[in-house]
C-alpha positions in Angstrom: -146.7 -179.7 99.3 -148.7 -182.9 98.8 -145.5 -185.0 99.4 -144.9 -183.3 102.8 -148.5 -184.0 103.8 -148.2 -187.7 102.7 -145.0 -188.0 104.7 -146.7 -186.4 107.8 -149.7 -188.8 107.4 -147.4 -191.8 107.1 -145.4 -190.7 110.2 -148.6 -190.2 112.2 -149.8 -193.6 111.1 -146.5 -195.2 112.2 -146.6 -193.4 115.5 -150.2 -194.6 116.1 -149.3 -198.2 115.3 -146.3 -198.0 117.6 -148.5 -196.6 120.4 -151.1 -199.4 119.9 -148.3 -202.0 120.0 -146.8 -200.4 123.2 -150.3 -200.3 124.8 -150.8 -204.0 124.0 -147.4 -204.9 125.4 -148.1 -203.0 128.6 -151.4 -204.8 129.0 -149.7 -208.2 128.6 -147.0 -207.3 131.2 -149.6 -205.9 133.6 -151.6 -209.2 133.2 -148.5 -211.3 133.9 -147.5 -209.3 137.0 -151.0 -209.5 138.4 -150.9 -213.3 137.8 -147.6 -213.5 139.6 -148.9 -211.4 142.5 -152.0 -213.6 143.0 -149.9 -216.7 142.7 -147.7 -215.7 145.6 -150.6 -214.3 147.7 -152.9 -217.2 147.3 -150.2 -219.9 147.8 -148.9 -218.3 150.9 -152.4 -218.2 152.3 -153.0 -221.9 151.4 -149.8 -223.1 152.9 -150.3 -221.1 156.1 -153.9 -222.4 156.3 -152.8 -226.0 155.9 -149.9 -225.5 158.3 -152.2 -224.1 161.0 -154.7 -226.9 160.6 -152.2 -229.8 160.5 -150.0 -228.7 163.4 -147.1 -227.8 161.1 -147.1 -231.1 159.2 -147.0 -229.6 155.7 -144.6 -232.0 154.0 -147.0 -233.9 151.7 -147.9 -233.6 148.0 -151.3 -232.1 148.7 -149.8 -229.0 150.3 -147.7 -228.2 147.4 -149.8 -229.4 144.5 -151.5 -226.0 143.9 -148.2 -224.1 143.8 -146.6 -226.7 141.5 -149.4 -226.8 138.9 -150.3 -223.2 139.1 -146.5 -222.4 138.9 -146.4 -224.4 135.6 -149.3 -222.3 134.3 -147.4 -219.1 135.4 -144.3 -220.3 133.7 -146.2 -220.8 130.4 -147.8 -217.3 130.9 -144.3 -215.9 131.3 -143.2 -217.6 128.1 -146.2 -216.2 126.3 -145.4 -212.7 127.5 -141.7 -212.6 127.3 -141.3 -215.1 124.5 -138.2 -217.0 123.5 -136.2 -213.9 124.3 -136.6 -214.5 128.0 -133.1 -215.9 128.3 -131.5 -215.2 124.9 -132.4 -211.6 124.2 -130.7 -209.4 121.6 -128.6 -207.7 124.2 -127.4 -211.2 125.3 -126.5 -212.0 121.7 -124.6 -208.8 121.3 -122.6 -209.3 124.5 -121.7 -212.8 123.4 -120.6 -211.7 120.0 -118.5 -208.9 121.6 -117.0 -211.5 124.0 -116.0 -213.9 121.2 -114.6 -211.0 119.1 -112.5 -209.9 122.1 -111.2 -213.4 122.6 -110.3 -213.6 118.9 -108.5 -210.2 119.2 -106.6 -211.5 122.3 -105.6 -214.7 120.4 -104.5 -212.7 117.4 -102.3 -210.4 119.6 -100.4 -213.3 121.0 -99.5 -214.9 117.7 
């Protein structure tokens, strides 16, 4: 009986840890999406404001400096949230392995 109780306690502990990790991940994603939303909203406002005050002459560095530098910050935030798996995720690796194995099978059939 004690063994079953220990197993249940361990399972509850693992579920709680998983819940805490999921909650943390959700908070990180939510923070990134709010950052991206405000990036778009504020920069549209700034560019429209500059365009209306300069009679449409927006093609200078000052107009786009905020979006450029804030965009770099947003890119680093994305890397922090999504990590190195942003482009090379596990599913991408699995697809590539399957693709190479399929090519090998095709080459083997023709020999």
